[in-house]
C-alpha positions in Angstrom: -23.4 -33.0 16.2 -23.2 -32.4 12.5 -23.4 -28.7 13.0 -20.5 -28.8 15.5 -18.3 -30.7 12.9 -19.2 -28.1 10.3 -18.2 -25.2 12.6 -14.9 -26.9 13.6 -14.0 -27.6 10.0 -14.6 -23.9 9.1 -12.5 -22.8 12.1 -9.7 -25.1 11.0 -9.9 -23.7 7.4 -9.9 -20.1 8.7 -6.9 -20.8 10.9 -5.1 -22.4 8.0 -5.7 -19.4 5.8 -4.6 -17.0 8.6 -1.3 -18.9 8.8 -0.9 -18.8 5.1 -1.7 -15.1 5.0 0.7 -14.3 7.8 3.6 -16.1 6.1 2.8 -14.7 2.7 2.6 -11.2 4.2 5.9 -11.6 5.9 7.6 -12.8 2.8 5.9 -10.3 0.5 6.7 -7.4 2.7 10.3 -8.4 3.0 10.6 -8.7 -0.8 8.7 -5.4 -1.4 10.9 -3.5 1.0 14.1 -4.9 -0.5 13.0 -4.0 -4.0 12.0 -0.5 -2.8 15.5 -0.1 -1.1 17.1 -1.3 -4.4 15.1 1.3 -6.4 16.1 4.1 -4.1 19.9 3.7 -3.6 20.6 7.3 -2.5 18.1 7.3 0.4 18.5 5.4 3.7 14.8 5.1 4.6 15.4 3.8 8.1 17.8 6.6 8.9 15.3 9.1 7.6 12.6 7.6 9.7 14.8 7.9 12.8 15.2 11.6 11.9 11.4 12.0 11.8 11.0 12.4 8.1 7.2 12.2 7.6 7.4 12.1 3.8 9.5 8.9 3.9 7.1 7.4 6.5 4.1 8.1 4.3 5.8 6.5 1.2 6.8 3.4 3.2 3.3 3.1 4.6 2.0 3.2 1.1 4.4 0.4 0.1 3.3 -1.7 3.1 -0.4 -1.1 2.3 0.0 -1.9 -1.4 1.8 -5.1 -0.5 -0.9 -6.0 2.0 -3.6 -5.5 -0.7 -1.8 -7.7 -3.2 -1.1 -10.5 -0.7 -4.7 -10.4 0.6 -6.2 -10.7 -2.9 -4.0 -13.6 -3.8 -4.4 -15.5 -0.5 -8.2 -15.2 -0.1 -9.7 -18.6 -1.0 -12.0 -18.6 -4.0 -14.9 -19.7 -1.9 -14.9 -16.4 0.0 -14.6 -14.2 -3.1 
């Protein structure tokens, strides 16, 4: 019975961190893309993506991955590190 309680607590903690991570990623990605758009005023990235511009796609993918790495490192609890 004690083992079951231990497992359920860990599932609850994992679910909590998953929710925190998802919210943090959404906010972080929104902020990062807004800042990136602000830094590149002469380029409409979404229009370039619709045209099939692979270079813009690669740069935006790098922005998304960099944001994901930063959010993941900050959200991971100390016990897991």
